[in-house]
N, C-alpha and C positions, 0 to 999 in steps of 0.2 A: 516402402518403409513399413516396418513391422508395427502393427497396432497392438497395444497391451491388452490382454484378455480382460473383459469387463465382468469379472465375478469377484464378489467380496467374501472374505473370511473375516468377519468382524471380530471374532474371538482372537484370531492371530494378530490383527491390527491393534487391538487394545492392549497387547503385551508391550507396546511402546509407551503406554501411559506411565508417567513418572521418570522417563528418560531425561537426562539433563546434559547440557554442554555449556562451556564458558569460553567466550572470546574476549581478547584484550585488544585495545586500540588506543591511539592517540587522536584526540579531536583536533586534527591538524588544520591549519588555516588554509592550506592550498586546496584541500578538498572542498571546504566551505566556499572558497572563492570561485571554484569551478561551478558549484551549484548556483551561486549568486549570478554568475555569467549566464548559465543555462536558463535561469528564470528571469533574466534581464533586470536584475537588481543592481543598484549602485553599490560599488564596493564599500561605500561608507556604512552600509548596513552591518558590516563586520567590525567596525571600529568602535572603540569605547574610550572615553576621556580618561578614565582611571581604572587601570587593571584590565584583565582579559574580558573580552565581550562574551556573553553567553550565547550559545548556539541557538538559532531560531527554532521554534517548535516544529517537530517532525523532520528536521534536517538530520537527526541522528540516524535515519535510515541509510545514509550514504556511508556509514561506518560499520564495523564489525562484519566484514565480508565472510561468507561461507565459501572458502576456497577449496577446490578439489582439482586433481589432475585431469588433463584432457581425456585420458582413458577412462575416467570415472564419470563422464558426462553422459546423460541419457539422451534418447533420440529427440526430446523436446528442448534440449539445451540446459535443463536443470541438472544438478548432481543426481546420479542414479538413486532411486528410492531404496529404502531399507537401511540407511545409515541413521542419522538422528531422526529424520521423519520416517513414518511407517511406509511400507511398500504398498500403498493404495494402488490397485490395478486399473483405475479409471484414467483415461488419457488426458482429459481436460483438467487443468489445475489453474485456479484463480484465487486472488486475494479477496476474501469475501467481506472483510471489515475488521474493526478493532476497537478497543477501548483503552484509553491512555489516561494516566494520572501523573501530573507534574508536581514533584515534591521539592525540587531544587534545580539550580542551573547546571548546565553542562558547559563549563568554560572552554573557549577555544584555546587549545594548547594543553589541555588536561589529559592525563592518562586515565582511561576509563575501562570498565569491564561490563560485559553483558552476559548474564547467566540466564539460560533458557531451559524451560521444562515443558514436556508434553503434558497437558492438563486433561485432555479428553479426545477420544476418537469415537464418533457416532455415525450411524447410518440412517439415512432418511430416504423416502421415496418421493420423487417429484414427477411432474408431467413428462419430463425428458428421460425418466428412468431412475436408477439408483444414484444417490448422492452420498458422499462421505465428507464429514466435517472434522477437521483437526484443529484444536485450539492449543496454541503455544503461549506460555507466559514468559515475558522477558523482564528482567530487572537490570536496569542500567545504573551503575554506581561509579562515584568518584571518591577515592580515599575511603572505600567501604561504606559510604553513605548513598543510599538509593536516591537517584534524581528523577528517574522515570520508571513507572511500572506500566507494562503494556500487555494486553491480551490480544493476540493476533489470530484471526480465524481464516483458515484455508479451506476451500471447497474443491472437491474432485468430482467430476461428472463424466458421463459417457458422451461419445460423439453424437451429434444430432443425426437422427435417421433421415434419409432422403425423403423429401416431401413432407416432413413433420411440420405441424402448425405450431408456431411459437405462441407462448402464452400472451394474453393481451398486455400491452405496456401500461405502466402507471404514469399518469400525467404529473408533471412537476407543478408546484405552486406557480400561479400566473403572475404574482406581484412580488417584488423584492425591493428593498431599499438600496441594495448594492448589486450591480451586475457588471461582469466583465466577460467579453467574448475571447475565447482562446482558439487559436488556429494551430492545431497540432500538425506536425509534419514528421517525416522519418528521421530528420536530423535531431529534433528535440527528443524523440523517443530513444534514439541511439545514444545520445549523450547521457540521458538519465539511466539507461541500462548500464552504460560504462561506469558511471559514478557509483552505482549500487552493485556492481559486478554481477549483474543479473543476465544470465545467458539464455533466458526463456525466449524461444524463437518467435513467439506470437508478437513480440514488440519490434522486430526488425527484419524478419524473413518473410517476405510477402508470399512467396510460393508455398511455404510451409503453412502459414496461418490460413490461407484461402483454400489450398488443395487438400491439406491433411485435417485441419481442425474445422474447416468449413465456415470461417468468418469472412465478411466482405472486405476487410482491410486490417492493417496493423492495429493492435489493441493498445490504447493508452493505459499506462500502468495505474492501478488503483492507488498506490502510495503517492504517485505524482498528482493525481486528481485531489487527493486529500491535502497534500502540501499546498496546492494552489488555493484550496478553500481557506486554509489557515492564513495564507498570505493575503487573501482578499480581506479577511477580518483585520489583520494588522495594518493593511493599507489604510483602512478607514478608522481604526482604533489603535494607533501606533503605540500607545502607552499600556495597552491591555496586557495582562499576564494570565495565561491559561492555567486553570486548575485541572480541568478534565477536557478530553476531546473524544467523542464517540462517533464512529462513522460506519456506514454499511453500503456496500455496492449493490445496486439494484439492477443495472444493465450495463453492458459494455459500451465504451466510446471508441471510435475508430479515427484513423488519420485521414479518412476520406471526407470528413465534414467538420466544420467548426462546432464548438459547444460553448455553453455559458456556465460560468460559476456565479452563484447568487448567495446573498446573505440578508438576513432580517433579524436585527437584535430585538429582544424583548424590551418593554418599556422600563423595567427595573434595572437594565444595564448589566445584569448578571449572566444572562443566557443569550447566545447567538445561534440562530438556526441557519444552517448552510446547506446548499445543495448544488448539484451539477445537472444540467439538462441538455439533451441533444438538440440537434437542429429542428426536430419535429416537436419539441416541447415536452419530451418524455423524460421522466426521472431516471438519472443514471447513478447518482450517489446522493445519499442524505446524511447529514451530520449535525451534531450539536456540540457547542463549546460552552463550558461554564468558566467564568472569569473570577479571579481573585478581586474582591472589592475592598478597598482600604477602609 
């Protein structure tokens, strides 16, 4: 397989700043039901006594697919670079984190739009070499009224050098009020990839992820981990309404071991700290949710 050259022309890449695109979709119940089944939710979570039920937070990620023809797919399973996203020539691509503000509901059955804009393209130097960060802003609206504003950070990096020493991991907090253990497997990851139309091979192609990108197993989607963190919050605070949710990926999780999702609300009830930790107790994702307080 051809490896993309690892040289950056940041001036060229920054020409994508300001580029926009808009997708339209219907927040259909069948997709929400499929995600509910994938996450082992009762279908009653989609029902509402009066009028359409609002989509659960972060479930909007299964809509607004970026669809491209098979001939336009790159070697990693993503659409070839240089369309909406800039042609960053570093081979590893990961969802680094995001910041979301919830301004209103996304009713199931509603027609909605997502307008996206490239906000920034920056280069940084890490212990593993050059890094490129692309930040995309999304505004999701129903009837012209914005319901969700999201800033999505994508990181591109070089392949790990043979024998390279990984940076020391960061330990997760040792105590949490809420904890749930997740047992990821290839079926869970495949179903989430299908629901999000995500062809990235790191989530389902074991030979690719181990032999080309050098990871020990299939990688659990960052958005899936974030969704599980919010679901943990709503499991323990079912009446909570999110005002904001910020999250950052710290290290990857793989299908070869279970992991924990954890939560700790502040005493004032307005802020909830959430994190995911691997089987060694190392931090994989950290997040913070702020809640609307009556």
